[in-house]
PDB file of N, CA, C and O in Angstrom:
ATOM      1  N   MET A   1      47.590  28.119 -24.829  1.00  0.00           N
ATOM      2  CA  MET A   1      46.167  27.951 -25.058  1.00  0.00           C
ATOM      3  C   MET A   1      45.455  27.872 -23.710  1.00  0.00           C
ATOM      4  O   MET A   1      45.840  27.087 -22.844  1.00  0.00           O
ATOM      5  N   ASP A   2      44.445  28.664 -23.542  1.00  0.00           N
ATOM      6  CA  ASP A   2      43.655  28.631 -22.317  1.00  0.00           C
ATOM      7  C   ASP A   2      42.636  27.505 -22.387  1.00  0.00           C
ATOM      8  O   ASP A   2      42.042  27.254 -23.436  1.00  0.00           O
ATOM      9  N   ARG A   3      42.442  26.840 -21.274  1.00  0.00           N
ATOM     10  CA  ARG A   3      41.440  25.769 -21.182  1.00  0.00           C
ATOM     11  C   ARG A   3      40.192  26.375 -20.536  1.00  0.00           C
ATOM     12  O   ARG A   3      40.290  27.190 -19.619  1.00  0.00           O
ATOM     13  N   VAL A   4      39.054  25.978 -21.011  1.00  0.00           N
ATOM     14  CA  VAL A   4      37.800  26.509 -20.508  1.00  0.00           C
ATOM     15  C   VAL A   4      36.936  25.359 -20.027  1.00  0.00           C
ATOM     16  O   VAL A   4      36.800  24.351 -20.720  1.00  0.00           O
ATOM     17  N   LYS A   5      36.355  25.498 -18.855  1.00  0.00           N
ATOM     18  CA  LYS A   5      35.400  24.519 -18.346  1.00  0.00           C
ATOM     19  C   LYS A   5      34.009  25.039 -18.671  1.00  0.00           C
ATOM     20  O   LYS A   5      33.772  26.247 -18.695  1.00  0.00           O
ATOM     21  N   GLY A   6      33.096  24.111 -18.920  1.00  0.00           N
ATOM     22  CA  GLY A   6      31.755  24.535 -19.279  1.00  0.00           C
ATOM     23  C   GLY A   6      30.705  23.567 -18.781  1.00  0.00           C
ATOM     24  O   GLY A   6      31.012  22.506 -18.238  1.00  0.00           O
ATOM     25  N   LEU A   7      29.482  23.952 -18.974  1.00  0.00           N
ATOM     26  CA  LEU A   7      28.336  23.144 -18.590  1.00  0.00           C
ATOM     27  C   LEU A   7      27.399  23.083 -19.786  1.00  0.00           C
ATOM     28  O   LEU A   7      27.081  24.107 -20.391  1.00  0.00           O
ATOM     29  N   LEU A   8      26.961  21.879 -20.119  1.00  0.00           N
ATOM     30  CA  LEU A   8      26.046  21.687 -21.231  1.00  0.00           C
ATOM     31  C   LEU A   8      24.692  21.275 -20.672  1.00  0.00           C
ATOM     32  O   LEU A   8      24.590  20.308 -19.917  1.00  0.00           O
ATOM     33  N   PHE A   9      23.678  22.000 -21.042  1.00  0.00           N
ATOM     34  CA  PHE A   9      22.337  21.614 -20.603  1.00  0.00           C
ATOM     35  C   PHE A   9      21.371  21.864 -21.754  1.00  0.00           C
ATOM     36  O   PHE A   9      21.638  22.667 -22.648  1.00  0.00           O
ATOM     37  N   GLY A  10      20.235  21.155 -21.713  1.00  0.00           N
ATOM     38  CA  GLY A  10      19.255  21.303 -22.779  1.00  0.00           C
ATOM     39  C   GLY A  10      18.053  20.423 -22.532  1.00  0.00           C
ATOM     40  O   GLY A  10      17.957  19.733 -21.517  1.00  0.00           O
ATOM     41  N   GLU A  11      17.155  20.462 -23.465  1.00  0.00           N
ATOM     42  CA  GLU A  11      15.920  19.697 -23.367  1.00  0.00           C
ATOM     43  C   GLU A  11      16.197  18.196 -23.463  1.00  0.00           C
ATOM     44  O   GLU A  11      17.231  17.776 -23.982  1.00  0.00           O
ATOM     45  N   VAL A  12      15.266  17.406 -22.961  1.00  0.00           N
ATOM     46  CA  VAL A  12      15.339  15.957 -23.057  1.00  0.00           C
ATOM     47  C   VAL A  12      15.373  15.557 -24.532  1.00  0.00           C
ATOM     48  O   VAL A  12      14.649  16.120 -25.353  1.00  0.00           O
ATOM     49  N   GLN A  13      16.226  14.574 -24.860  1.00  0.00           N
ATOM     50  CA  GLN A  13      16.343  14.037 -26.215  1.00  0.00           C
ATOM     51  C   GLN A  13      16.722  15.113 -27.243  1.00  0.00           C
ATOM     52  O   GLN A  13      16.256  15.078 -28.382  1.00  0.00           O
ATOM     53  N   SER A  14      17.564  16.063 -26.836  1.00  0.00           N
ATOM     54  CA  SER A  14      17.951  17.131 -27.760  1.00  0.00           C
ATOM     55  C   SER A  14      19.337  16.922 -28.367  1.00  0.00           C
ATOM     56  O   SER A  14      19.796  17.757 -29.147  1.00  0.00           O
ATOM     57  N   GLY A  15      20.016  15.816 -28.023  1.00  0.00           N
ATOM     58  CA  GLY A  15      21.302  15.514 -28.618  1.00  0.00           C
ATOM     59  C   GLY A  15      22.509  15.891 -27.777  1.00  0.00           C
ATOM     60  O   GLY A  15      23.627  15.919 -28.290  1.00  0.00           O
ATOM     61  N   LYS A  16      22.313  16.182 -26.504  1.00  0.00           N
ATOM     62  CA  LYS A  16      23.423  16.598 -25.630  1.00  0.00           C
ATOM     63  C   LYS A  16      24.507  15.524 -25.550  1.00  0.00           C
ATOM     64  O   LYS A  16      25.688  15.832 -25.710  1.00  0.00           O
ATOM     65  N   THR A  17      24.131  14.290 -25.309  1.00  0.00           N
ATOM     66  CA  THR A  17      25.111  13.223 -25.150  1.00  0.00           C
ATOM     67  C   THR A  17      25.877  13.001 -26.446  1.00  0.00           C
ATOM     68  O   THR A  17      27.099  12.857 -26.414  1.00  0.00           O
ATOM     69  N   ALA A  18      25.203  12.970 -27.566  1.00  0.00           N
ATOM     70  CA  ALA A  18      25.870  12.786 -28.855  1.00  0.00           C
ATOM     71  C   ALA A  18      26.851  13.923 -29.111  1.00  0.00           C
ATOM     72  O   ALA A  18      27.953  13.684 -29.605  1.00  0.00           O
ATOM     73  N   HIS A  19      26.476  15.136 -28.789  1.00  0.00           N
ATOM     74  CA  HIS A  19      27.387  16.265 -28.972  1.00  0.00           C
ATOM     75  C   HIS A  19      28.603  16.151 -28.052  1.00  0.00           C
ATOM     76  O   HIS A  19      29.727  16.423 -28.473  1.00  0.00           O
ATOM     77  N   MET A  20      28.383  15.751 -26.803  1.00  0.00           N
ATOM     78  CA  MET A  20      29.512  15.587 -25.885  1.00  0.00           C
ATOM     79  C   MET A  20      30.472  14.517 -26.397  1.00  0.00           C
ATOM     80  O   MET A  20      31.687  14.714 -26.368  1.00  0.00           O
ATOM     81  N   PHE A  21      29.948  13.399 -26.860  1.00  0.00           N
ATOM     82  CA  PHE A  21      30.803  12.342 -27.391  1.00  0.00           C
ATOM     83  C   PHE A  21      31.568  12.836 -28.620  1.00  0.00           C
ATOM     84  O   PHE A  21      32.743  12.511 -28.790  1.00  0.00           O
ATOM     85  N   GLY A  22      30.915  13.611 -29.466  1.00  0.00           N
ATOM     86  CA  GLY A  22      31.574  14.181 -30.644  1.00  0.00           C
ATOM     87  C   GLY A  22      32.695  15.125 -30.266  1.00  0.00           C
ATOM     88  O   GLY A  22      33.761  15.105 -30.883  1.00  0.00           O
ATOM     89  N   ILE A  23      32.466  15.950 -29.260  1.00  0.00           N
ATOM     90  CA  ILE A  23      33.492  16.887 -28.792  1.00  0.00           C
ATOM     91  C   ILE A  23      34.670  16.124 -28.189  1.00  0.00           C
ATOM     92  O   ILE A  23      35.827  16.468 -28.433  1.00  0.00           O
ATOM     93  N   ILE A  24      34.377  15.095 -27.404  1.00  0.00           N
ATOM     94  CA  ILE A  24      35.443  14.284 -26.812  1.00  0.00           C
ATOM     95  C   ILE A  24      36.288  13.642 -27.912  1.00  0.00           C
ATOM     96  O   ILE A  24      37.517  13.707 -27.865  1.00  0.00           O
ATOM     97  N   ALA A  25      35.647  13.029 -28.890  1.00  0.00           N
ATOM     98  CA  ALA A  25      36.380  12.354 -29.966  1.00  0.00           C
ATOM     99  C   ALA A  25      37.197  13.346 -30.787  1.00  0.00           C
ATOM    100  O   ALA A  25      38.356  13.076 -31.103  1.00  0.00           O
ATOM    101  N   ALA A  26      36.615  14.479 -31.134  1.00  0.00           N
ATOM    102  CA  ALA A  26      37.326  15.483 -31.928  1.00  0.00           C
ATOM    103  C   ALA A  26      38.512  16.061 -31.159  1.00  0.00           C
ATOM    104  O   ALA A  26      39.578  16.295 -31.729  1.00  0.00           O
ATOM    105  N   THR A  27      38.319  16.286 -29.869  1.00  0.00           N
ATOM    106  CA  THR A  27      39.406  16.825 -29.042  1.00  0.00           C
ATOM    107  C   THR A  27      40.547  15.819 -28.935  1.00  0.00           C
ATOM    108  O   THR A  27      41.715  16.188 -29.057  1.00  0.00           O
ATOM    109  N   ALA A  28      40.215  14.559 -28.710  1.00  0.00           N
ATOM    110  CA  ALA A  28      41.241  13.519 -28.607  1.00  0.00           C
ATOM    111  C   ALA A  28      42.029  13.397 -29.907  1.00  0.00           C
ATOM    112  O   ALA A  28      43.241  13.186 -29.875  1.00  0.00           O
ATOM    113  N   ASP A  29      41.354  13.529 -31.054  1.00  0.00           N
ATOM    114  CA  ASP A  29      42.035  13.470 -32.347  1.00  0.00           C
ATOM    115  C   ASP A  29      42.922  14.686 -32.578  1.00  0.00           C
ATOM    116  O   ASP A  29      44.018  14.565 -33.126  1.00  0.00           O
ATOM    117  N   ALA A  30      42.451  15.852 -32.164  1.00  0.00           N
ATOM    118  CA  ALA A  30      43.149  17.102 -32.468  1.00  0.00           C
ATOM    119  C   ALA A  30      44.301  17.405 -31.519  1.00  0.00           C
ATOM    120  O   ALA A  30      45.266  18.059 -31.916  1.00  0.00           O
ATOM    121  N   ASP A  31      44.220  16.940 -30.268  1.00  0.00           N
ATOM    122  CA  ASP A  31      45.219  17.317 -29.270  1.00  0.00           C
ATOM    123  C   ASP A  31      45.593  16.113 -28.422  1.00  0.00           C
ATOM    124  O   ASP A  31      44.838  15.747 -27.521  1.00  0.00           O
ATOM    125  N   PRO A  32      46.729  15.490 -28.681  1.00  0.00           N
ATOM    126  CA  PRO A  32      47.126  14.314 -27.907  1.00  0.00           C
ATOM    127  C   PRO A  32      47.400  14.622 -26.432  1.00  0.00           C
ATOM    128  O   PRO A  32      47.582  13.701 -25.635  1.00  0.00           O
ATOM    129  N   GLY A  33      47.431  15.883 -26.069  1.00  0.00           N
ATOM    130  CA  GLY A  33      47.614  16.262 -24.667  1.00  0.00           C
ATOM    131  C   GLY A  33      46.409  15.935 -23.802  1.00  0.00           C
ATOM    132  O   GLY A  33      46.522  15.836 -22.580  1.00  0.00           O
ATOM    133  N   PHE A  34      45.266  15.769 -24.431  1.00  0.00           N
ATOM    134  CA  PHE A  34      44.067  15.377 -23.692  1.00  0.00           C
ATOM    135  C   PHE A  34      44.039  13.858 -23.604  1.00  0.00           C
ATOM    136  O   PHE A  34      43.715  13.189 -24.585  1.00  0.00           O
ATOM    137  N   LYS A  35      44.371  13.313 -22.453  1.00  0.00           N
ATOM    138  CA  LYS A  35      44.434  11.866 -22.286  1.00  0.00           C
ATOM    139  C   LYS A  35      43.278  11.308 -21.468  1.00  0.00           C
ATOM    140  O   LYS A  35      42.967  10.120 -21.557  1.00  0.00           O
ATOM    141  N   THR A  36      42.640  12.162 -20.670  1.00  0.00           N
ATOM    142  CA  THR A  36      41.547  11.711 -19.812  1.00  0.00           C
ATOM    143  C   THR A  36      40.379  12.676 -19.930  1.00  0.00           C
ATOM    144  O   THR A  36      40.551  13.892 -19.857  1.00  0.00           O
ATOM    145  N   PHE A  37      39.203  12.123 -20.111  1.00  0.00           N
ATOM    146  CA  PHE A  37      37.977  12.910 -20.154  1.00  0.00           C
ATOM    147  C   PHE A  37      37.063  12.386 -19.055  1.00  0.00           C
ATOM    148  O   PHE A  37      36.905  11.175 -18.903  1.00  0.00           O
ATOM    149  N   VAL A  38      36.474  13.273 -18.303  1.00  0.00           N
ATOM    150  CA  VAL A  38      35.547  12.895 -17.241  1.00  0.00           C
ATOM    151  C   VAL A  38      34.180  13.458 -17.610  1.00  0.00           C
ATOM    152  O   VAL A  38      34.015  14.667 -17.772  1.00  0.00           O
ATOM    153  N   LEU A  39      33.223  12.580 -17.737  1.00  0.00           N
ATOM    154  CA  LEU A  39      31.855  12.981 -18.053  1.00  0.00           C
ATOM    155  C   LEU A  39      30.999  12.737 -16.824  1.00  0.00           C
ATOM    156  O   LEU A  39      30.762  11.593 -16.436  1.00  0.00           O
ATOM    157  N   LEU A  40      30.543  13.804 -16.223  1.00  0.00           N
ATOM    158  CA  LEU A  40      29.665  13.690 -15.060  1.00  0.00           C
ATOM    159  C   LEU A  40      28.234  13.656 -15.555  1.00  0.00           C
ATOM    160  O   LEU A  40      27.823  14.484 -16.368  1.00  0.00           O
ATOM    161  N   THR A  41      27.484  12.694 -15.060  1.00  0.00           N
ATOM    162  CA  THR A  41      26.099  12.549 -15.496  1.00  0.00           C
ATOM    163  C   THR A  41      25.165  12.755 -14.309  1.00  0.00           C
ATOM    164  O   THR A  41      25.516  13.409 -13.327  1.00  0.00           O
ATOM    165  N   THR A  42      24.023  12.210 -14.415  1.00  0.00           N
ATOM    166  CA  THR A  42      22.954  12.380 -13.434  1.00  0.00           C
ATOM    167  C   THR A  42      23.096  11.416 -12.258  1.00  0.00           C
ATOM    168  O   THR A  42      23.855  10.449 -12.321  1.00  0.00           O
ATOM    169  N   ASN A  43      22.368  11.688 -11.205  1.00  0.00           N
ATOM    170  CA  ASN A  43      22.305  10.732 -10.100  1.00  0.00           C
ATOM    171  C   ASN A  43      21.167   9.726 -10.314  1.00  0.00           C
ATOM    172  O   ASN A  43      20.898   8.899  -9.444  1.00  0.00           O
ATOM    173  N   ASN A  44      20.513   9.796 -11.452  1.00  0.00           N
ATOM    174  CA  ASN A  44      19.481   8.843 -11.831  1.00  0.00           C
ATOM    175  C   ASN A  44      20.172   7.610 -12.415  1.00  0.00           C
ATOM    176  O   ASN A  44      20.751   7.678 -13.499  1.00  0.00           O
ATOM    177  N   ARG A  45      20.113   6.494 -11.704  1.00  0.00           N
ATOM    178  CA  ARG A  45      20.850   5.286 -12.075  1.00  0.00           C
ATOM    179  C   ARG A  45      20.491   4.783 -13.473  1.00  0.00           C
ATOM    180  O   ARG A  45      21.377   4.368 -14.220  1.00  0.00           O
ATOM    181  N   ASN A  46      19.226   4.812 -13.835  1.00  0.00           N
ATOM    182  CA  ASN A  46      18.814   4.343 -15.166  1.00  0.00           C
ATOM    183  C   ASN A  46      19.422   5.197 -16.276  1.00  0.00           C
ATOM    184  O   ASN A  46      19.907   4.666 -17.274  1.00  0.00           O
ATOM    185  N   LEU A  47      19.396   6.509 -16.104  1.00  0.00           N
ATOM    186  CA  LEU A  47      19.968   7.391 -17.119  1.00  0.00           C
ATOM    187  C   LEU A  47      21.491   7.274 -17.159  1.00  0.00           C
ATOM    188  O   LEU A  47      22.095   7.364 -18.228  1.00  0.00           O
ATOM    189  N   GLN A  48      22.111   7.073 -15.996  1.00  0.00           N
ATOM    190  CA  GLN A  48      23.555   6.901 -15.951  1.00  0.00           C
ATOM    191  C   GLN A  48      23.949   5.628 -16.698  1.00  0.00           C
ATOM    192  O   GLN A  48      24.913   5.636 -17.463  1.00  0.00           O
ATOM    193  N   GLN A  49      23.224   4.548 -16.486  1.00  0.00           N
ATOM    194  CA  GLN A  49      23.505   3.290 -17.180  1.00  0.00           C
ATOM    195  C   GLN A  49      23.284   3.428 -18.682  1.00  0.00           C
ATOM    196  O   GLN A  49      24.033   2.856 -19.473  1.00  0.00           O
ATOM    197  N   GLN A  50      22.271   4.173 -19.076  1.00  0.00           N
ATOM    198  CA  GLN A  50      22.018   4.420 -20.494  1.00  0.00           C
ATOM    199  C   GLN A  50      23.210   5.159 -21.117  1.00  0.00           C
ATOM    200  O   GLN A  50      23.645   4.829 -22.220  1.00  0.00           O
ATOM    201  N   THR A  51      23.724   6.145 -20.411  1.00  0.00           N
ATOM    202  CA  THR A  51      24.855   6.922 -20.918  1.00  0.00           C
ATOM    203  C   THR A  51      26.116   6.073 -21.008  1.00  0.00           C
ATOM    204  O   THR A  51      26.846   6.172 -21.994  1.00  0.00           O
ATOM    205  N   ILE A  52      26.390   5.252 -20.019  1.00  0.00           N
ATOM    206  CA  ILE A  52      27.602   4.426 -20.064  1.00  0.00           C
ATOM    207  C   ILE A  52      27.511   3.395 -21.191  1.00  0.00           C
ATOM    208  O   ILE A  52      28.514   3.112 -21.846  1.00  0.00           O
ATOM    209  N   ARG A  53      26.326   2.834 -21.424  1.00  0.00           N
ATOM    210  CA  ARG A  53      26.155   1.894 -22.542  1.00  0.00           C
ATOM    211  C   ARG A  53      26.437   2.591 -23.877  1.00  0.00           C
ATOM    212  O   ARG A  53      27.096   2.034 -24.755  1.00  0.00           O
ATOM    213  N   ARG A  54      25.927   3.808 -24.011  1.00  0.00           N
ATOM    214  CA  ARG A  54      26.175   4.572 -25.240  1.00  0.00           C
ATOM    215  C   ARG A  54      27.655   4.875 -25.389  1.00  0.00           C
ATOM    216  O   ARG A  54      28.188   4.802 -26.497  1.00  0.00           O
ATOM    217  N   ALA A  55      28.330   5.213 -24.298  1.00  0.00           N
ATOM    218  CA  ALA A  55      29.761   5.515 -24.352  1.00  0.00           C
ATOM    219  C   ALA A  55      30.536   4.281 -24.811  1.00  0.00           C
ATOM    220  O   ALA A  55      31.436   4.403 -25.641  1.00  0.00           O
ATOM    221  N   PHE A  56      30.211   3.109 -24.295  1.00  0.00           N
ATOM    222  CA  PHE A  56      30.877   1.880 -24.728  1.00  0.00           C
ATOM    223  C   PHE A  56      30.693   1.660 -26.226  1.00  0.00           C
ATOM    224  O   PHE A  56      31.636   1.279 -26.919  1.00  0.00           O
ATOM    225  N   ARG A  57      29.485   1.896 -26.728  1.00  0.00           N
ATOM    226  CA  ARG A  57      29.205   1.690 -28.153  1.00  0.00           C
ATOM    227  C   ARG A  57      29.851   2.762 -29.025  1.00  0.00           C
ATOM    228  O   ARG A  57      30.489   2.444 -30.029  1.00  0.00           O
ATOM    229  N   GLN A  58      29.692   4.013 -28.651  1.00  0.00           N
ATOM    230  CA  GLN A  58      30.059   5.115 -29.532  1.00  0.00           C
ATOM    231  C   GLN A  58      31.496   5.600 -29.356  1.00  0.00           C
ATOM    232  O   GLN A  58      32.029   6.270 -30.240  1.00  0.00           O
ATOM    233  N   LEU A  59      32.125   5.275 -28.239  1.00  0.00           N
ATOM    234  CA  LEU A  59      33.524   5.647 -28.009  1.00  0.00           C
ATOM    235  C   LEU A  59      34.347   4.370 -27.863  1.00  0.00           C
ATOM    236  O   LEU A  59      35.097   4.204 -26.901  1.00  0.00           O
ATOM    237  N   SER A  60      34.194   3.482 -28.825  1.00  0.00           N
ATOM    238  CA  SER A  60      34.762   2.132 -28.708  1.00  0.00           C
ATOM    239  C   SER A  60      36.289   2.111 -28.678  1.00  0.00           C
ATOM    240  O   SER A  60      36.865   1.122 -28.225  1.00  0.00           O
ATOM    241  N   THR A  61      36.958   3.148 -29.137  1.00  0.00           N
ATOM    242  CA  THR A  61      38.416   3.173 -29.092  1.00  0.00           C
ATOM    243  C   THR A  61      38.943   3.782 -27.793  1.00  0.00           C
ATOM    244  O   THR A  61      40.155   3.864 -27.596  1.00  0.00           O
ATOM    245  N   PHE A  62      38.041   4.208 -26.909  1.00  0.00           N
ATOM    246  CA  PHE A  62      38.413   4.792 -25.627  1.00  0.00           C
ATOM    247  C   PHE A  62      38.326   3.739 -24.527  1.00  0.00           C
ATOM    248  O   PHE A  62      37.606   2.751 -24.669  1.00  0.00           O
ATOM    249  N   ASN A  63      39.046   3.943 -23.447  1.00  0.00           N
ATOM    250  CA  ASN A  63      38.939   3.103 -22.262  1.00  0.00           C
ATOM    251  C   ASN A  63      37.831   3.702 -21.392  1.00  0.00           C
ATOM    252  O   ASN A  63      38.101   4.533 -20.524  1.00  0.00           O
ATOM    253  N   VAL A  64      36.610   3.286 -21.621  1.00  0.00           N
ATOM    254  CA  VAL A  64      35.447   3.833 -20.921  1.00  0.00           C
ATOM    255  C   VAL A  64      35.262   3.114 -19.591  1.00  0.00           C
ATOM    256  O   VAL A  64      35.253   1.884 -19.543  1.00  0.00           O
ATOM    257  N   CYS A  65      35.115   3.873 -18.518  1.00  0.00           N
ATOM    258  CA  CYS A  65      34.947   3.305 -17.176  1.00  0.00           C
ATOM    259  C   CYS A  65      33.763   3.977 -16.493  1.00  0.00           C
ATOM    260  O   CYS A  65      33.473   5.151 -16.722  1.00  0.00           O
ATOM    261  N   ASP A  66      33.091   3.205 -15.654  1.00  0.00           N
ATOM    262  CA  ASP A  66      32.110   3.831 -14.775  1.00  0.00           C
ATOM    263  C   ASP A  66      32.672   3.811 -13.359  1.00  0.00           C
ATOM    264  O   ASP A  66      33.834   3.458 -13.159  1.00  0.00           O
ATOM    265  N   GLU A  67      31.873   4.181 -12.393  1.00  0.00           N
ATOM    266  CA  GLU A  67      32.380   4.345 -11.026  1.00  0.00           C
ATOM    267  C   GLU A  67      32.790   3.029 -10.362  1.00  0.00           C
ATOM    268  O   GLU A  67      33.409   3.043  -9.297  1.00  0.00           O
ATOM    269  N   THR A  68      32.455   1.902 -10.972  1.00  0.00           N
ATOM    270  CA  THR A  68      32.809   0.608 -10.379  1.00  0.00           C
ATOM    271  C   THR A  68      33.951  -0.084 -11.117  1.00  0.00           C
ATOM    272  O   THR A  68      34.308  -1.209 -10.767  1.00  0.00           O
ATOM    273  N   ASP A  69      34.529   0.555 -12.124  1.00  0.00           N
ATOM    274  CA  ASP A  69      35.520  -0.077 -13.001  1.00  0.00           C
ATOM    275  C   ASP A  69      36.964   0.190 -12.590  1.00  0.00           C
ATOM    276  O   ASP A  69      37.766   0.645 -13.405  1.00  0.00           O
ATOM    277  N   ASP A  70      37.298  -0.087 -11.340  1.00  0.00           N
ATOM    278  CA  ASP A  70      38.674   0.143 -10.881  1.00  0.00           C
ATOM    279  C   ASP A  70      39.680  -0.646 -11.712  1.00  0.00           C
ATOM    280  O   ASP A  70      40.704  -0.098 -12.121  1.00  0.00           O
ATOM    281  N   ALA A  71      39.409  -1.912 -11.965  1.00  0.00           N
ATOM    282  CA  ALA A  71      40.350  -2.759 -12.687  1.00  0.00           C
ATOM    283  C   ALA A  71      40.540  -2.251 -14.128  1.00  0.00           C
ATOM    284  O   ALA A  71      41.674  -2.179 -14.602  1.00  0.00           O
ATOM    285  N   ARG A  72      39.479  -1.907 -14.812  1.00  0.00           N
ATOM    286  CA  ARG A  72      39.593  -1.405 -16.179  1.00  0.00           C
ATOM    287  C   ARG A  72      40.349  -0.081 -16.206  1.00  0.00           C
ATOM    288  O   ARG A  72      41.135   0.176 -17.117  1.00  0.00           O
ATOM    289  N   PHE A  73      40.105   0.755 -15.202  1.00  0.00           N
ATOM    290  CA  PHE A  73      40.783   2.048 -15.100  1.00  0.00           C
ATOM    291  C   PHE A  73      42.295   1.844 -14.932  1.00  0.00           C
ATOM    292  O   PHE A  73      43.090   2.497 -15.607  1.00  0.00           O
ATOM    293  N   ILE A  74      42.680   0.949 -14.042  1.00  0.00           N
ATOM    294  CA  ILE A  74      44.105   0.688 -13.789  1.00  0.00           C
ATOM    295  C   ILE A  74      44.735  -0.023 -14.970  1.00  0.00           C
ATOM    296  O   ILE A  74      45.845   0.314 -15.383  1.00  0.00           O
ATOM    297  N   HIS A  75      44.025  -1.019 -15.524  1.00  0.00           N
ATOM    298  CA  HIS A  75      44.543  -1.773 -16.678  1.00  0.00           C
ATOM    299  C   HIS A  75      44.759  -0.857 -17.875  1.00  0.00           C
ATOM    300  O   HIS A  75      45.667  -1.083 -18.675  1.00  0.00           O
ATOM    301  N   GLY A  76      43.933   0.170 -18.000  1.00  0.00           N
ATOM    302  CA  GLY A  76      44.054   1.128 -19.101  1.00  0.00           C
ATOM    303  C   GLY A  76      45.219   2.084 -18.921  1.00  0.00           C
ATOM    304  O   GLY A  76      45.416   2.969 -19.754  1.00  0.00           O
ATOM    305  N   GLY A  77      45.996   1.933 -17.860  1.00  0.00           N
ATOM    306  CA  GLY A  77      47.152   2.768 -17.643  1.00  0.00           C
ATOM    307  C   GLY A  77      46.805   4.127 -17.068  1.00  0.00           C
ATOM    308  O   GLY A  77      47.583   5.074 -17.187  1.00  0.00           O
ATOM    309  N   LEU A  78      45.648   4.225 -16.450  1.00  0.00           N
ATOM    310  CA  LEU A  78      45.198   5.506 -15.922  1.00  0.00           C
ATOM    311  C   LEU A  78      45.478   5.576 -14.422  1.00  0.00           C
ATOM    312  O   LEU A  78      45.650   4.554 -13.758  1.00  0.00           O
ATOM    313  N   SER A  79      45.520   6.759 -13.922  1.00  0.00           N
ATOM    314  CA  SER A  79      45.713   6.925 -12.487  1.00  0.00           C
ATOM    315  C   SER A  79      44.909   8.119 -11.987  1.00  0.00           C
ATOM    316  O   SER A  79      44.938   8.428 -10.796  1.00  0.00           O
TER     317      SER A  79
END
């Protein structure tokens, strides 16, 4: 199976984040080979914090980390 990298862009409040979370969850359920997902967001601190809060709420079974979560990342068995 070939892996494809992509870029998602769209209008403000158009559902991009919800779709990304849905794709991450569906992929994790369908293929146990996907163990780590990296979501790159904006350099706007307020929007980044909004996204991480949503990830904690909506991906509650995942080990969600932001750029300052070294301990959570290591504790989650990630490297």
